C-alpha positions in Angstrom: -64.3 -117.2 18.5 -60.6 -118.3 18.8 -58.1 -115.7 17.8 -56.2 -115.8 14.6 -53.2 -113.5 15.1 -51.1 -112.2 18.0 -48.5 -109.4 18.5 -45.7 -110.4 20.9 -43.5 -107.7 22.4 -40.1 -109.2 23.2 -38.1 -112.0 21.7 -36.6 -113.6 24.9 -37.5 -117.0 26.2 -41.1 -116.2 27.0 -41.8 -114.4 23.7 -40.3 -117.0 21.5 -42.0 -119.8 23.5 -45.3 -118.0 23.2 -45.0 -117.7 19.4 -44.3 -121.4 19.1 -47.1 -122.4 21.5 -49.6 -120.3 19.5 -48.4 -121.7 16.2 -49.1 -125.2 17.5 -52.7 -124.1 17.8 -52.9 -122.5 14.4 -52.4 -119.0 15.6 -50.0 -116.7 13.8 -47.8 -114.1 15.4 -45.5 -111.1 14.8 -42.7 -110.9 17.4 -41.3 -107.4 17.9 -37.8 -107.0 19.6 -36.0 -103.7 20.2 -32.6 -105.2 19.9 -31.1 -105.2 16.4 -29.9 -108.7 16.9 -30.4 -111.4 19.5 -27.0 -111.3 21.3 -25.7 -114.0 23.6 -26.6 -112.4 26.9 -26.9 -113.9 30.3 -25.2 -117.0 31.6 -26.1 -120.4 32.8 -29.7 -121.7 33.1 -31.4 -124.5 34.9 -34.3 -126.1 33.0 -36.3 -128.2 35.3 -38.7 -131.0 34.2 -41.9 -128.8 34.4 -40.3 -126.7 31.6 -38.4 -129.4 29.7 -41.7 -131.2 29.3 -43.1 -128.2 27.4 -40.0 -127.8 25.3 -40.5 -131.5 24.3 -44.0 -130.7 23.3 -42.7 -127.8 21.1 -40.1 -130.0 19.4 -37.2 -128.2 21.0 -35.9 -130.7 23.6 -34.1 -133.2 21.3 -31.7 -130.6 20.0 -31.1 -129.2 23.5 -30.4 -132.6 24.9 -27.4 -133.0 22.6 -25.9 -129.8 24.0 -26.8 -129.6 27.6 -25.8 -131.6 30.7 -28.2 -133.5 32.8 -26.7 -133.3 36.3 -26.6 -136.4 38.5 -27.8 -134.4 41.6 -28.6 -131.0 43.0 -26.3 -130.7 46.1 -26.5 -128.4 49.1 -23.0 -127.9 50.6 -21.7 -126.0 53.6 -19.8 -122.9 52.4 -17.4 -123.1 55.4 -16.6 -126.9 55.7 -17.5 -127.9 52.1 -19.4 -130.8 53.7 -22.4 -132.0 51.7 -25.6 -131.3 53.7 -28.1 -132.9 51.3 -28.7 -133.9 47.7 -31.7 -134.3 45.4 -31.0 -136.9 42.8 -31.5 -135.8 39.2 -30.3 -137.4 35.9 -32.2 -140.6 35.2 -34.1 -140.2 38.5 -35.6 -136.9 37.3 -36.8 -138.5 34.1 -38.4 -141.4 36.0 -40.0 -139.4 38.8 -41.1 -136.2 37.0 -41.4 -137.6 33.5 -38.9 -135.2 31.9 -35.2 -134.3 32.2 -33.5 -131.7 34.3 -30.8 -129.9 32.3 -28.3 -127.1 32.7 -27.1 -125.1 29.7 -26.1 -121.6 28.6 -29.1 -119.3 28.2 -28.0 -118.5 24.6 -28.3 -122.2 23.7 -32.0 -122.3 24.6 -32.5 -118.9 22.9 -30.9 -120.1 19.7 -33.0 -123.3 19.7 -36.2 -121.3 20.2 -35.1 -118.8 17.6 -34.4 -121.4 15.0 -37.8 -123.0 15.5 -39.5 -119.6 15.2 -37.6 -118.8 12.0 -38.6 -122.1 10.5 -42.3 -121.7 11.4 -44.4 -120.1 8.7 -46.9 -118.8 11.3 -44.2 -116.8 13.1 -42.5 -113.5 12.0 -39.7 -111.9 13.9 -39.1 -108.1 13.6 -35.8 -106.9 15.1 -34.8 -103.3 15.9 -38.3 -102.1 16.8 -38.3 -99.6 19.6 -40.9 -99.7 22.3 -41.9 -96.5 24.1 -45.3 -95.7 25.6 -47.1 -96.8 22.5 -47.2 -100.1 20.6 -45.1 -100.5 17.4 -47.0 -100.3 14.1 -48.5 -103.7 13.3 -48.4 -105.0 9.8 -51.6 -106.9 10.6 -54.2 -106.2 13.3 -53.6 -108.3 16.3 -56.4 -110.0 18.3 -54.1 -110.1 21.4 -51.0 -108.2 22.4 -48.6 -110.2 24.6 -46.0 -108.3 26.7 -42.9 -110.6 27.0 -40.5 -107.7 27.4 -38.9 -108.5 30.7 -38.6 -106.9 34.1 -38.3 -103.4 32.5 -41.4 -104.0 30.4 -42.7 -101.0 28.5 -46.0 -102.7 27.7 -46.9 -102.6 31.4 -47.9 -99.0 30.8 -50.9 -100.2 28.8 -52.1 -102.4 31.7 -53.8 -100.5 34.5 -52.6 -101.6 37.9 -49.8 -103.6 36.5 -46.7 -104.6 38.5 -43.6 -102.4 38.7 -39.9 -103.3 39.1 -38.3 -102.9 42.4 -34.8 -103.7 43.8 -35.0 -107.0 45.7 -32.2 -106.3 48.1 -30.0 -109.0 46.5 -27.0 -108.8 44.2 -25.7 -111.5 41.9 -22.0 -111.7 41.0 -21.7 -113.9 37.9 -18.6 -115.4 36.3 -17.4 -118.6 34.5 -14.4 -120.8 35.1 -12.9 -123.0 32.4 -13.4 -126.6 33.4 -9.8 -127.5 33.0 -8.9 -124.7 35.5 -11.6 -125.3 38.0 -10.7 -126.0 41.6 -11.3 -129.6 42.9 -14.3 -128.7 45.1 -16.4 -128.1 42.0 -18.4 -131.2 41.0 -18.4 -131.6 37.2 -21.5 -133.9 37.4 -23.9 -131.9 39.6 -25.5 -128.6 40.4 -23.9 -127.4 43.7 -25.2 -124.7 46.0 -22.7 -123.6 48.7 -24.6 -122.1 51.7 -23.4 -119.4 54.1 -24.6 -116.5 56.2 -26.0 -113.7 54.0 -24.8 -115.3 50.8 -24.8 -118.5 48.7 -22.8 -119.7 45.6 -24.4 -121.8 42.9 -22.1 -123.7 40.5 -22.7 -126.1 37.7 -21.0 -127.2 34.5 -21.9 -125.9 31.1 -21.1 -128.7 28.7 -21.4 -126.6 25.5 -18.8 -124.1 26.6 -16.5 -126.4 28.6 -16.8 -124.2 31.7 -18.5 -123.9 35.1 -21.3 -121.3 35.6 -20.8 -119.5 38.9 -23.3 -117.2 40.6 -22.7 -115.7 44.0 -25.8 -114.1 45.5 -25.6 -111.8 48.5 -27.7 -109.3 50.3 -26.9 -105.8 49.0 -27.7 -102.2 49.2 -29.9 -100.3 46.7 -28.5 -100.5 43.2 -28.9 -98.8 39.9 -31.3 -100.2 37.2 -28.5 -101.9 35.4 -27.2 -105.4 34.7 -24.1 -107.1 33.4 -21.8 -104.3 34.6 -18.4 -104.7 36.1 -18.4 -104.3 39.9 -16.7 -101.2 41.3 -14.1 -101.4 44.1 -16.7 -100.9 46.8 -18.9 -103.6 45.4 -16.0 -106.0 45.4 -15.3 -105.0 49.0 -18.9 -105.8 49.8 -18.5 -109.2 48.2 -15.4 -110.0 50.3 -17.3 -109.0 53.4 -20.3 -111.2 52.7 -18.0 -114.2 52.1 -15.7 -113.6 55.1 -15.7 -116.8 57.2 -16.3 -119.0 54.2 -13.9 -121.8 53.2 -10.6 -120.4 52.2 -10.7 -122.1 48.8 -14.0 -120.3 47.9 -12.8 -116.9 49.3 -9.6 -117.3 47.2 -11.6 -118.1 44.1 -13.8 -115.0 44.4 -10.9 -112.7 45.1 -8.7 -114.0 42.3 -11.3 -114.0 39.6 -11.4 -110.5 38.1 -13.9 -111.0 35.3 -17.0 -110.7 37.5 -20.4 -109.4 36.4 -22.3 -107.2 38.9 -26.0 -107.9 38.5 -28.5 -106.2 40.9 -31.6 -108.4 41.1 -34.9 -106.7 40.5 -38.3 -108.2 40.9 -41.8 -107.3 39.9 -44.3 -106.1 42.6 -47.8 -107.5 42.8 -50.2 -106.2 40.2 -52.6 -107.0 37.3 -51.3 -108.9 34.3 -54.0 -108.1 31.8 -56.2 -105.2 30.8 -59.5 -107.0 30.5 -59.5 -106.6 26.7 -56.6 -107.7 24.6 -53.3 -107.0 26.4 -51.5 -109.4 28.7 -48.1 -109.7 30.4 -46.1 -113.0 30.8 -42.8 -114.0 32.2 -40.7 -111.4 33.9 -42.9 -108.6 32.6 -45.7 -110.0 34.9 -43.8 -111.5 37.8 -40.0 -111.3 37.7 -38.9 -113.2 40.8 -35.7 -114.0 42.6 -33.6 -117.0 41.5 -33.8 -118.8 44.9 -36.0 -121.5 43.4 -34.3 -121.5 40.0 -37.7 -121.2 38.3 -37.7 -117.8 36.5 -37.2 -119.3 33.0 -39.5 -122.2 33.7 -42.3 -119.9 34.7 -41.9 -117.9 31.5 -42.1 -121.1 29.5 -45.2 -122.3 31.5 -46.9 -118.9 31.0 -46.3 -118.9 27.3 -47.6 -122.4 26.8 -50.7 -122.1 29.0 -51.6 -118.7 27.6 -51.8 -120.2 24.2 -54.0 -122.9 25.5 -56.5 -120.4 27.0 -56.5 -118.3 23.8 -57.2 -121.3 21.6 -60.8 -121.8 22.5 -62.1 -118.7 24.3 -62.9 -115.0 23.6 -59.7 -113.0 24.2 -60.9 -111.0 27.3 -62.2 -114.2 29.0 -59.0 -116.1 28.1 -56.8 -113.4 29.6 -58.8 -113.3 32.8 -58.8 -117.1 33.2 -55.1 -117.2 32.4 -54.2 -114.8 35.2 -56.5 -116.5 37.7 -55.0 -119.9 36.8 -51.3 -118.8 36.9 -51.2 -116.3 39.8 -51.6 -118.9 42.6 -48.7 -120.9 41.3 -46.5 -117.9 40.9 -47.4 -116.7 44.4 -46.5 -120.2 45.9 -43.1 -120.1 44.1 -42.4 -116.7 45.4 -43.0 -118.1 48.9 -40.7 -121.0 48.2 -38.0 -118.6 47.0 -38.3 -116.5 50.1 -38.0 -119.6 52.3 -35.0 -120.8 50.3 -33.3 -117.4 50.8 -33.9 -117.6 54.5 -32.6 -121.2 54.7 -29.6 -120.7 52.4 -28.4 -117.5 54.1 -29.1 -118.6 57.7 -26.7 -117.8 60.5 -25.9 -119.0 64.0 -28.4 -121.4 65.7 -30.7 -121.3 62.7 -27.9 -122.5 60.4 -27.1 -125.3 62.8 -30.7 -126.4 62.9 -31.0 -126.2 59.1 -28.0 -128.5 58.7 -29.4 -131.0 61.2 -32.8 -131.1 59.4 -31.2 -131.5 56.0 -29.0 -134.2 57.2 -31.9 -136.2 58.5 -33.9 -136.0 55.2 -33.4 -138.9 52.8 -33.1 -138.1 49.1 -36.6 -139.4 48.3 -38.1 -137.0 50.9 -36.2 -134.1 49.4 -37.5 -135.0 46.0 -41.1 -135.3 47.2 -40.8 -131.6 48.4 -40.2 -130.7 44.8 -43.0 -132.7 43.2 -45.4 -129.8 43.0 -42.8 -127.8 41.1 -41.1 -130.3 38.9 -44.0 -132.6 38.4 -46.4 -129.9 37.2 -48.0 -130.5 33.8 -49.1 -127.4 31.9 -52.7 -127.2 30.7 -53.5 -128.7 27.3 -56.9 -127.2 26.8 -58.7 -128.4 23.6 
């Protein structure tokens, strides 16, 4: 018989989306979060049409659309010459081709919208300040299913035999923001721009709600501590300078002059099982944390949450969890491959870089968009 109640561990994007998705199917949930309050962590976020379509289904999109920016294009640009190599149209084109918008916003904007919807939903109850160790928190009500949405450092993984484990990816993100009125002229206020160079790339896009540009420099890096949002040390700043040597002087100057950088070692989840065959399942980064080279981490968390609710709505729990994993795993694996290819292409050097630039220059926008149809045009399952 369909389940009646779920326990969700973690109140991030995946956990809150799971609660709302379950509620739409008449399933109540308790959400447990170890933080005492949901602080404004993280930085910018890209929400592609495959995810915004789900947010529309959950009644979240209209509010977000008033705060976010729909970029006109996603541009690939040479980090040395600042010459545009290629561009995928977005804006109205995204709505027409993929049936939903492509938006950029601060992560906290999405978190607040999801949180407000959860707090207004009588089937959802949020519990803050609940610590997770090797055991589950005490439930006020017996849960038919336990959903681990507690991120790359998931504690709930310990309850799933053969589950993934976190590992350093070999990549470092340096994050910062620039006020829009102080931004250099090479930053496009209407688009997502990815500047490409050997061993590094720089992603930039405007955040309408904060009046700033979100900036993320991603480079190859040495092994790093299990930490995030720390200030880079002198040797880490030196490594950043080395990785961007040979880039356009305007970009190098920007990175050197901006002191308020966040050093963010990027960890991913290894391959492993997402569910225990009984009542416990992992979603989002807890199941498959991936690198940002396809900008699909948040979108996959949203898809996971929505489709898990669909499977749980009309099947016994153990069967639903198994089918969910079988359904989702191939898409996640394909996106990991796409991310690995993008990393190779974005960070190319020498003859490979020259060949990349030639190929991109020959591809018309429609062809580039077609390459993304399987990602952006995906429609999450709506099982009865």
